[in-house]
N, C-alpha and C positions, 0 to 999 in steps of 0.2 A: 563571563563565559557565555558564548552565544549558543544558539540552537544546534549548529553544526558540530560543535565540540561535545555537546551533551549527547547527541545521537551517535557520535563516533565512539563514545565510551561504552555504549551498550554492545555486548558481543553480538556478532552477526547471527550466530546460530539461534539466539533468543528471538531476535526480530523475525528471522525466517521461520522459526518454529511457530511464532504467533500468527504470522500470515498464513502458513500452511494449516494451522489448527482452526483458524476461522473458516477457511475454505472447506476443510474436511467436515467440520460441524455443519456447515450449510448443506453440503451434499448428503450427509447422513440424515440430517433433519428432513430434507426434502424427500428422500427415499422413504423414510419411516412414515412421514405424514401422508404422502400419496398412496402408500401401500395400505395404510389403515383407514383411509377415507377414499373409497372408490369414486365418489361423485366429485371430488376435488380435482383440480387441474393445475398444471404448472403455469406460472405467470409469464415466463419467458417464451415467446412464440417459437423460437428456434429450438429450444430444449424440449418444448411440448411436442413439436413435430418429430424430433429424433426419438423421444420417449414413446411416441405412438408407434414408431416403426420397430425399435429395438426392445422396448419394454422398460420397466422401472429400474432394471439392473444397470441401465445407462449411468445413473447417478453414482452407483458404487464403482463402475468401471472408470468413471472420470476422476476418481480420487487420485490414483497414482499419476495420471496424465496431467492433472492440474497442478499437483505438487511439483512435478518435474518442470512443467511449463513456467511456474513462478520462479523456480530456481534459475532457469535459463534466461528469463526476462530480467531478473535482478542482476545476474552476471553480465548480460549484454548491456544493460543500462549503465552499469558501473564502468564497463569498458568504454562505452560511448562518452561518458562524462570525463573520464581521464583523457580520452583521445581529443575531445573538443577543447577542453580547458585544462591545460597542463599545470596551471598555478592555482588551482582551486583549493579551498579549505574544506570542501565537501567530501566525506567518505562515501564513495559511490554505492557500495553494497548496502550500507545501512540506509542511505537516502532512498534508494529504490524500494527497499523492504518497508520503510515507513510509508511511502506512497501507496504501496499495495495494501497495507493495513488500513490506511485512511480511506481507500476506495472500496474495500470490502466490508469493513466493520459496520457502517451505518445500515446496510441491508440486513445483516444478521441481527443487529440490535433492535431495529425498528420492526422488522417483519417476522422475526422468529423468537427472540428472547422476550421481548415485551409481551407478545400474546401468550407465551408460556407462563410468565409471571402474573399477568393481570387478566388473562382470559379473553382479551379482545385486542383488536389492532389499535395502534396508536392513533392513526388518522385514516379515515376512509375517504380518499380523494380520487379523482380521476387520473391523477398523475402519481408518480412514485416519489414521495418526499425523501426517501432514503437516497435516491440518486442525486437530488439537489443538495442534500447535506454532504454527501460524499464529494461532489464536485466543489462545494464551498470549502470543505476541509482541505482538499487537495490544493486549491488555489491559494488559500491562506498559508499553508505550509511552504509552498514554492516561493511565495513572496517573502516570508520570513527568512528562509534559508538563503535566498539570493541577496537580501539586504545584509545579512550577516556575512556572506561571502564577500560582498563589496567592501565591508569594513575590514575584513581579514586581509584583502588584497591591498587596501590603502595602508594598513599597518605594516605589511611586508615591504611595501615601497618605501615608507618612511624609515624602516630599519635599514634597508639597503642604502638609502641616501646618507644616513648618519654614519654608516660604516665606511662609505666611500669618502665622506668629508673628513672623518677622523684619520683614515689611512693617508689621505693627501696632506693633512696637517703634519703627520709624523714625518713624511718625506721632506 
């Protein structure tokens, strides 16, 4: 059983709930941290600029918007996968939800959960290691799923050939 069949067995609402939960945790953590530490600032320049205009309530306001945006992104991505490749073994909704989980979880783990548990940041570098980990996980997942999908397509072609050859032998 390949990775596509394993992800297809997980109910979509669990994967979507996990992706939404990671995002909600990130936004609530950021709001609470910034409101309790006035000298701290948001690391994302775009969000820091918007928060300076709107206020810290921006992070709470973004919760329903980001949850809805992830749902739309997942559904649109699944539609695009079905539209582009009609004979794929990839279940589009689960595939897109796993991609969002892989892209968002390293930031939460490395920049929020690790400091809560151990009292300090994992690495203090000039670049964001969570971004590199997220992109690496994303790329590895895509390679594994595409490799498994190629095997699935080859197996489908072999099954179709054997069915055609047995039906011609019967005639």
